[in-house]
C-alpha positions as CSV (number, residue, x, y, z in Angstrom):
1,M,-33.8,-76.9,-90.5
2,K,-32.7,-74.7,-93.4
3,A,-30.0,-72.1,-92.7
4,L,-30.9,-68.4,-93.1
5,P,-29.3,-66.6,-96.1
6,K,-26.0,-64.8,-95.1
7,K,-27.5,-61.4,-95.8
8,I,-30.3,-62.0,-93.4
9,V,-27.9,-63.3,-90.7
10,M,-25.7,-60.2,-91.2
11,F,-28.7,-57.8,-91.0
12,K,-30.0,-59.5,-87.9
13,S,-26.5,-59.4,-86.3
14,L,-26.1,-55.7,-87.1
15,L,-29.5,-55.0,-85.6
16,L,-28.5,-56.8,-82.4
17,F,-25.4,-54.7,-82.2
18,V,-27.4,-51.5,-82.5
19,L,-29.9,-52.7,-79.9
20,A,-27.1,-53.6,-77.5
21,G,-25.5,-50.2,-78.1
22,F,-28.6,-48.3,-77.4
23,C,-29.2,-50.4,-74.3
24,E,-25.6,-49.7,-73.0
25,I,-25.5,-46.0,-73.9
26,G,-29.1,-45.3,-73.0
27,G,-29.0,-47.2,-69.7
28,G,-25.7,-45.5,-68.8
29,Y,-27.1,-42.1,-69.8
30,L,-30.2,-42.5,-67.5
31,F,-27.9,-43.5,-64.6
32,W,-25.7,-40.5,-65.4
33,L,-28.7,-38.2,-65.4
34,W,-29.7,-39.5,-61.9
35,L,-26.2,-39.4,-60.4
36,R,-24.8,-36.3,-62.1
37,G,-27.9,-34.5,-63.3
38,G,-30.0,-34.6,-60.1
39,K,-32.9,-36.5,-61.7
40,N,-35.3,-38.8,-59.8
41,I,-34.1,-42.2,-58.6
42,W,-36.3,-43.8,-61.2
43,F,-33.9,-42.7,-63.9
44,A,-31.2,-44.8,-62.2
45,I,-33.6,-47.8,-61.7
46,V,-34.7,-47.8,-65.4
47,G,-31.1,-47.3,-66.4
48,I,-30.0,-50.3,-64.4
49,L,-32.8,-52.4,-66.0
50,I,-31.8,-51.3,-69.5
51,L,-28.1,-52.1,-68.7
52,A,-29.2,-55.6,-67.6
53,L,-30.9,-56.0,-71.0
54,Y,-27.6,-54.9,-72.6
55,G,-26.0,-57.9,-70.9
56,I,-28.5,-60.2,-72.6
57,V,-28.7,-58.9,-76.1
58,P,-25.1,-59.8,-77.2
59,T,-25.7,-63.4,-76.3
60,L,-28.0,-63.6,-79.3
61,Q,-25.1,-63.0,-81.7
62,P,-24.2,-66.1,-83.9
63,V,-20.5,-66.0,-82.9
64,N,-18.4,-66.6,-79.8
65,F,-18.2,-64.2,-77.0
66,G,-14.8,-62.7,-77.8
67,R,-15.6,-62.0,-81.5
68,A,-19.0,-60.6,-80.6
69,Y,-17.6,-58.2,-78.0
70,A,-14.6,-57.2,-80.2
71,A,-16.9,-56.3,-83.0
72,Y,-19.4,-54.6,-80.6
73,G,-16.6,-52.2,-79.6
74,G,-16.7,-50.7,-83.1
75,I,-20.4,-50.4,-83.1
76,F,-20.2,-48.7,-79.6
77,I,-17.8,-46.2,-81.0
78,V,-20.1,-45.3,-83.9
79,L,-23.2,-45.1,-81.7
80,S,-21.4,-43.0,-79.0
81,I,-20.5,-40.4,-81.6
82,L,-24.1,-40.4,-82.9
83,W,-25.4,-40.1,-79.3
84,G,-23.1,-37.2,-78.6
85,W,-24.2,-35.5,-81.8
86,L,-28.0,-36.1,-81.4
87,V,-28.4,-35.9,-77.6
88,D,-25.5,-33.8,-76.3
89,K,-25.4,-31.6,-79.4
90,V,-21.6,-32.1,-79.9
91,V,-21.0,-32.1,-83.6
92,P,-18.4,-34.7,-84.6
93,D,-15.4,-33.4,-86.5
94,K,-13.7,-35.1,-89.4
95,F,-11.5,-37.2,-87.2
96,D,-14.4,-38.4,-85.2
97,L,-16.1,-39.5,-88.4
98,L,-12.9,-41.1,-89.8
99,G,-12.4,-43.0,-86.6
100,A,-16.0,-44.2,-86.5
101,W,-15.7,-45.3,-90.1
102,I,-12.5,-47.2,-89.4
103,A,-14.1,-48.8,-86.3
104,F,-17.1,-49.9,-88.4
105,L,-14.9,-51.4,-91.1
106,G,-13.3,-53.4,-88.3
107,V,-16.7,-54.7,-87.3
108,L,-17.4,-55.8,-90.8
109,V,-14.0,-57.6,-91.0
110,I,-14.3,-59.2,-87.6
111,M,-17.9,-60.4,-88.0
112,Y,-18.4,-61.0,-91.6
113,A,-15.1,-61.9,-93.4
114,P,-15.3,-65.3,-95.0
115,R,-13.5,-67.9,-92.9
116,G,-12.4,-71.3,-94.1
C-alpha cells in the first residue's frame, strides 16, 4: 500500500485535532449549559455523547498518545480562544492572540518536525 503524501497526512491530522477540539469544547459547553445555565437535561446527555466522541477522535492520529495529546493541547488553546470570541463574545487581546500563536507553533513542531 502506498503511503499518503506528507501534506495530506498533515492536513488530515490538523482536521482531526480541530474535530477533537470542537467535540471537547462543544460537549463541555453543552454540559455547562445544563449544569450552570438551567437548560434541559438533554443538553447534558448530548454533551456527554459528544465528549465520548472526543475520546475516540484523537486515537485516529498517526502518532503515539503522548505526542498527540501534547500537540492537541496547543490546538485546544487556539480553539478555546476562538470559542470565547465567537460564542461568549469575549474579544481576545493581543496577549491571547500571541499565546495562541505560540501554542500553535508548538503543535507544528511537536507533530510535524522532521525526525531522523
